[in-house]
Steps between C-alpha positions, in 0.01 A plus 500: 500500500817551299656835418640522146684830525755424224220409264313819578818704445549332161138548384491667157862409423616251239645268769180476709433133417855388583499700829164358602605144405806533723304650786234229488769231503639651821168467681439227754297234323254506789397851383361343182191278459709211362329230710160600353648480149618139521396267223745206530618467857362531846743747660719782372866399528763716662679553169548822306231640273527719194269768363411618153313829460214442257304823492496840667246780515400781735228727620539821702594324825610145413754320278366162392759238407417144406783253550553134424673319787698180442563298815507144628283292727528163661261211531535399858503128575341337798832513684459137598814294560403268213407779253760468226389805302761773504399863528485629144482862398237600244519808277219748568381818332240756602410854408483771763389863487691760695319826579759759599381815675669796325537697825613236747645218277292253701395211280202275532538164334228272363497173316365520145543137393 
């Protein structure tokens, strides 16, 4: 579970989306359900990813933020000596919802699409 303390501190301010974007992009990609969101490749690559905040809302305890995540995947070959296919990166996109607890800044993450 990630802690998004900077995002929580910025909640209600005009720079919330930019703060949250930056904080998401600092997360370890393994904290996000990127593998489950693949549509082109078979494995998430080790490359960078970028976030775009799409929508935010709240209730008494939780901040809900939907984000689009752009990342890359690879189609792994058979790794045979005679396999001429190079490893090619594929562009991927998925939408993720972050639910940030207003007291602890702990965020649960789930794949939307």
